[in-house]
N, C-alpha and C positions, 0 to 999 in steps of 0.2 A: 504494500500500500504506500502510495506516495505521501510525503509529508503534507500536513494541512496547509492550504494555500494562504491562510490568514497570517502565517508567520512572516510573510514578506515585509510587513510593516516594522519589524524589529530592526533598529538602526544603531550601529556602533560608530561613533565619530572619534577618530584618532586625531586630535588637534595638537598642534605644537604648543599651544598655551591655553589654559582654561579660562583666561580672562582676555577678551578682545579689546584692545585700546579703542576708545570712542572715536579718536581722530582718524583711524585707519579706514580706507575703503576696502570693501570685501567683494571678491569676485568668485563665483561658483562656476567651475568648468566641468561639464559632463561630456566626455568624449570630445566632440568638436564644437559643442554649444557652450557659449560663454554668457553668463548672466551676472550683472552687478546687483548686489543686494545691500540693504541698509544696515542690518545687524545680524547677530547670530540666530535670532528667532526667525527672521525672514529667510536665512540660509536653510534652516531645517524645514521651513514651510515649502520652499521651492523643491527640496529633495523629495518630500512627501508627494507633492503635486506630480513630479516626474514619475515616481513609482506608480501612482494611481493611474496616470495616463496610459502606461504600458499594461497595467493590470486590467484596465477596461478595454484593451485592444487584443486580449487573448493570451496574455503572459502572466499566469498566476504565480510563477516562481521568480519573477523579476527581482533582482538584487543590485543595489548600487554599492560598489566597494571603494573605500577610500584609497587613493593611489599616491598622492603626493601633496605636500604643502610647501609653498614658497612665499617669500616676502620681497617685494621690490619697492624701494622708497617707502611710501605710505600706503601701499596697496598689498593686501594679502590675497593669495590665490589658493583655492581648495580644489584639487583635481580628483574627479571620480571617474571610474570606468563602469560600464554596464555589463552585467551578466543577465541577459534576458531569460535564459532558461528555455524550456520547451513551450512552443505555442500550442494551445489546447483548444480543440473543438468540443462542444457539449451537445450531445444528441439524446441523452437519457438522464432523467432525474429519479433517484431512488429515495424513497421515504422511510422504508422500514418494513416491518412484517404486516402487510395488509393484503386483503383479498383483491382480485382484479377489479371488482366494483368499487372498492374503496380507493384503489390507486387511480381509477378513472375520475373519481370525485375530487381527490386531492390535486390531480393534474389541472383541474379547472382554475386553481389558484396560482398557477405558474405560467409565466411568459418567458420562453427561451429567447436568447438573443437572436435577432433577425438574421445576422450574418453567420450564426452558428458558433462563433468564438466565445470563449469564456469572457464574462463581463463582471468584474468585481462589484461595482456599485449596484448593478441589477440584482445580483445574488443577495446583497445586503437588504435591498428593498423587499425581495421575495421572503426572506426570513422574517422581516418586520410584519409583512402581510400575514404570514402564517401564525405569528405570535398573537395577532389580533383576533384570530379565529377562536371562538369560545369552545370549539370541539377538540382542540389540540393543546398538547404541551410541546413546546419547541425550544431546542437548545440553540444558543448563539454560536454555532459552528457549522462547518461543512467540510467534506473531503472530496478529492477527485480520484476516480478510478478509471483510467484510460479515457474514454469519452463520456463517462458517467459522473454525475454530481450527486453526492449523498447528502441529504438534509436529515437532521436528527429530529424526528417528530414521533409523538406517541399519542394515541387516542385517549382522551380522558374517559375513564370508567368510574364515574362517581355520581353522587346525588347532590344536586344543588338545593340548598335550603335557605329560604329567606323568611323573615318574620318581622312584624311591627306590632307595637302595643301602645296604648294610651288609656288614661283614666277619663271617664266621661260621666256627667250627670245629666239626666233627661227627666224633667219634671220630678216625679217621685222616685225615679230609678237611678241607681248608681252602679257602675261596673266597668269592666275592662273591654275595650274594643280593639280591633287590630286584624291582622291577617297572617296566613301561612302560605308560602309558595314552595313547591317542591318539584324539581325537574330530574328526570332520569336521562342522563346524557349518554349518547351513543348506545342506545338500547338495542342489543342484538346486532350491532354493526355501526360503523362510522356514519354519523349524520342522523340516525334515527333518534327521536326524542319523544318523551311522554311527560306531560305536566299535570300537576294537581294544584288547584288554588282554592283556598277557603278564606272567607273574610266575614267579619262581623263589623260592618261600618258603623252601625248604630245598635243600641240595645234592643231594638225591635226587628232587626233585619239580619239575614244570613244569606250568603251566596256561595255556590260551589261551581267550579269550572274544571273540566277535564279535556285534555287534547292529546292527539298523537300525530306525528309528522313522519311521512316517508319521503326521503329526499331523492331527487334525480331519478324519476321513474324511467326504467329501461335505459339508463345511462343518458338521458336527454335532459336539457335544462328546464325540466318541469318537476315540481314537487307537489305532493298532495297532503292535506291536513284535514282531520276530522275533529270536531269539538262538541261537547255538551256543556251547557251552563244552566243554572237555576238560581233565581233570586226569590227569596221568601220574605215578604213583609208580614209580620205576625197579624196586624190588624187590618190589612187591606187586600193584598194581591199576591199571587205567585206567578212567576214568568219562567218558562222553560224554552231554551233554544237548542236546535240542532244545526250545526254549521259545517258545511263542506267547502274547502278552499282549494283552488287550483293556483299554483304559484309558478310564474314564469321568471326565470333568472336572466334578466337583461344582460348583466355581466356580474363579475364577482362582488360588486358593491351596490347593485340595484336590483330590486325585484318588483314585479307587477302582479297583483293578486286579484282574482275574481272569486267572490263568495256567493254561495246559495244558502239562505238561512230560512229555517222553518221555525215559527214562533207560536207558542201557546201562552195565553194569558187568561187567568181566572181568579176568583176570590179565594183567599186563604181560609183555613178552617175557622180562625177566630174573626175573620172579616166577612163572614157570609152575608152580613147586612150592609156591606160597604158600597153596594151598588155597582161593583165591577162586573161587567158583562163578559161571560166566557166567550172568547173568540180565538181564531187562528189567523196568523198572518204569514205571508212569505215575503222574502226580501232578497234583493241582489245588492252586492257591495263591491266596489272597485277601490283598490288601494295601491299606493306607490311608496316604496321605501328606498332611501339612498343613504349610504355611509361613505364618508370620504376615506382617503388613505391615511394610515397611521402617521403621526408626526407631531410636531410642536403645536400645530393648529389642526383641529379636527372638526368635522361638521356632520350633522345628521338631520335628515328631513323625512317626516312621515306624513302622508296625506291620504284621506279616504273619503268616500261619498257613498251613501246607501239610499235605496228607495224601498219602502215597506208598503206592501199592499194588504189592506185589511178589508173586512166586509163592508165598512161604511166610509172609510177615508184612507188617504195616502199620507205618508210622512217621509220626509227626506232628512237624513242626518249627515252632517259634514264636519270633518275634523282635520286639523293641521297642527303639526308639532315641528319646530325647528330648534336646533341646538348647536352652538359653537363652543368648543372647548379649547382653552389655551393652557399649555403647561410649560412654564419657564423653569429656570434653575431652582428658584425658591418659591415663586409665586404662581398660583394657578387661578384661572377665571373660567366659570361656567356661565354662559348666557343663553337663556331659553325664551322663545316666543311660542305661545300656544293659544288655540282658539277653537270654537265649535259653534255650530248653528243648526238648530232643528226647525224645520218648516213643515206645517201641517195644514190640511184643509179643515181641520176641526181643532178644538182645544187640545193642547198637548198634555197627555196624561203623565202622571207621576213617574211611571216606569220608563218614559222616554226623555225625561229631563237629564241634564248633565249634573253630576254630583261632585262638588268640589270641597276641598279641605282635607287635611291630614298630614302625614309625615313627608309627602313628596312635594306638595304644592299648597300654598296658602297655609303655612305651617303654624299660624296662630289660631287656626280653626280646628274644630273637631272633625273627625271623619264625616264626610258628606254633610257638612253644616249648611252648605249653600246648594240649593236645587234651582236650576235655571234652564231655559231653552236655548240660551246663547250667552257666550262670554268671550272676552279677549284678555289674555294674561301674559305676564312677563316675569322672569325670575333672574336674579343675578347673584352669583356666589363668588367670593374672592377670599383667598387665603393660602395656606400651605397644604399642598396635596401630595403626600408620599405614602409610606406605610401608615403613618399617623397623619390624619387630616384634621386641620383646625381652620375654620372658615366662618365668615360672616355672610348672611344672606338677606336678600330683600325680595319679597314676592308681592306682586301687584296685579290687580284685575279690574276690568270693567265688566260687571255682571248685570244682565238684564233682570229687572225686578228690584234692584238695589240702587237707591238714588245716588249714593256717593261711591267714589272709587275706593276700592279696598287696598290698604297698604299694610303689609306684615313684615316685621323686621325680626332678626334674631341671630343666633350663632349655633354652630354645630361642631361636634368633635367625633371622629371615627377612629377607633383603636383596633389593631389586629386581634382576632380571636380565632386562632387556628388558621384554617383556610378562608375564614370569613372575616367580616368586619362588624363591630358593634358600634352603632351610631346613636348618639344622644343629641337631641336638638331642642332648643327652647325658642318659641315664637311669640312675638308680642304684636297685637293689633294696635295700630296707631290711634284708633278710636277708643279703645278700652284701657290702654296703658298696661302697667305691670300687674294690675289686679286681675286682668283677663288672660295672663300668659298661659300658654299651653306647652306641655312637655311631652315629647315623643321619643320612643325607644325603637330602634330598628336593628335587626340582625340579618345581614345580607352577605351574599357571596360575590366578590368582585369579578 
């Protein structure tokens, strides 16, 4: 096995003096190329640039060797010679121990160089792309075997578990509200997932959601997902949905989804006199998701629109979510814009309202404190985001049915808890002050 190509960046400079006089001019000479540089940092930067140029042109084993040093008057000359090594073509990428179906799926995340030659920067971007995939564990290394490139990846075989909790008072009731999310990752093969979601957003409501996704049917850029959900309001209604989704993978970062939804709505046992009329509806929904490349600045856009056909009226529901994430050396910023609009030929029922408030948005509110047919919101978080996250946040929203703009402020802290993170957040409503502060606890897997 040939030595790892990443070693070519190791550089040993044999200098005649460890301190370069400030008044001397410096000249870097590589073979027949001569470059004037300002100082020692610039000298080393030019050497690295020269190495990278060759590594991106098919020479993974390129090495610059110090050859000679001379000084003439006030000019110092550093002579290097090039050992380019073997020029390498890449026509195969090996990921590890996977089935043919899984290899075909992984290959969709890879773009080989167009000219076929090894390209160092492109390999680094490929590794970064794979590391952003929630299905994989990826090591920051690669090896070359003849014309094959080996990337070190492993399918995650684990259970993702997220939870949130908060204390709530409703009229004469008091208790804990929150939710539990559980995902089975790579269930029976790479890409297959199953999820379970339970939430108690209020003391009188419970919801359950189940789903299963089969990726890349017949090795084509189409996936399929099935889901069941139920929401039970103790004193009013029960709503059950069956959802079948067809997902088209536009590229590695974008998907377009078409859903068919069958809905049942009726009175709950304790709400038999709540005047909810039993009905069935069908709905079609279209959605588009986009995720940018990993980097210092990342973006995400989610948008969907649905049309629901009932026995008496039709309703359209439209949602959009956009997020920009910045991660600097010490400071990080999360900026979000989100909104939704429900339009109906009749009065919009409770179960078709958007429900806002909780540990993710409008964090000075209880879970589902705000019920509305339309809203526009924004959120800004700024702080230190690493293994330990400490940040300030501001959530704001224009909510139909509420006269004033809602402003929530607060701070959060997330600490590592095994493979997960424990997040504590305190939110304050500008209208209520500290007396109405809400405290949320979240347990989630990054």
